[in-house]
N, C-alpha and C positions, 0 to 999 in steps of 0.2 A: 504494500500500500504506500503510495507516494505521500510524503508529508513535507511541508515547508513550514517551519515554526519560527516566527520572528520574536525577538525579545530586545529589551534595552530601552524601550520608550519611556517617557515620563514627562514631568514638568521641569522646565529649566528656564532660567532668566536669560534675557537677551544678552548676547555675547558669550554665553556658556557653551559647553560641549556635551555631546552624547555619542555613544557608540552603539549602534544597532547591530544585531547579529541575526542571521537566519540559518537554522540548522536543517539540513536536508537528509531525507532517507527514502528508500524505496525505489531509487533509480540510480543510474550510473552517473554520479555527480560530475566526474571529470569530463564527461562527454557533453556537458551542457554549459552554455554561456549563462551568466546570471545578471539579473537586473534589479534595480530598486526603482519603485514608483511611489508617488504619494497622491493623496486625494483629500480635498476639503469639501465640506457639504456644499452641494449645488454646483460643483465644478467637476470637469472631467479628470480622470486619473492622469497624472503628469509624470513623464519620464524624469528620473533623477540621475541615475548612473548605470553603467553597464560594464561588464568585464568578460573577457574571452574565456574559453574553456580551460585553458592552461593558466590563466591569470596574468599573462604577460602584457596584455594591452587592455586599456580601460578608457572610458569616455564619461564625462560628466556634463550635465546640462549647464547652459550659460548662467542660469540663475544661481547655481551653487558652485561654479568653478572657482577653484582656489580656496574653498572653505570645506568641501566634502571630498572624501576619498573612499573608493571601494577597494576591497581586497578579497581574495578567494583562497581558501585552504582546502586543497583536494585530498589531504590526508585525513582531516577531521570533518570534511563535508560541510563546511560553513562558508558563508560569505558575509562580510562585515561592511558597515557603512560608518565611517568616522565623520562626525559632523562637528565642525568648529565654527566659532563666531556666529552662533545661531541668531536668527532674526524672527520677529513675530510672524512674518510671512512664510516661515518654514513650518509653521504649525500644520498638522494634518495626520492622517493615518498612513503609515509607511508600509509598503508591501514588497516582498521579494518575489521574483518571477524567474523560473528556470525555462530556458529555451534550448531545444536540441532534439535530434533524432525525429524531426517532424512533429514534435509535441511541445506543449508549454504547460507549465503548472504555476499556480499562484498560492501564496500563503494567505493567512487570514488577517494579517496586518498587526501593527503595533502603533499606539497613539503617541504622538510627539506634540507637546504643547510648549510654546515659547512665549512666556509672559512674565511681567514683573508683578 
């Protein structure tokens, strides 16, 4: 059974940091590229970051470039999102997504709230 479980969300003040993690099971993790998306109420789900199967190459959205970094651990089947210099507009539910072998899987998300 495929599972993607996000963790690490919470409430943080503007300028603070959080590290999200997504634990994967039930599929060949090293064969999948991994992505992070986020969503706020009333808005479409927004791309945040992506990393290749082997973890050598990554991409971040312009809105988070220089503040967020994605990393992938094919030994422990996890993908992390390090978020620094957080802003109120970074608030949302963060989802990880696995893409590969003609399939894609989503986690259930973790809430991030940036507020003073």
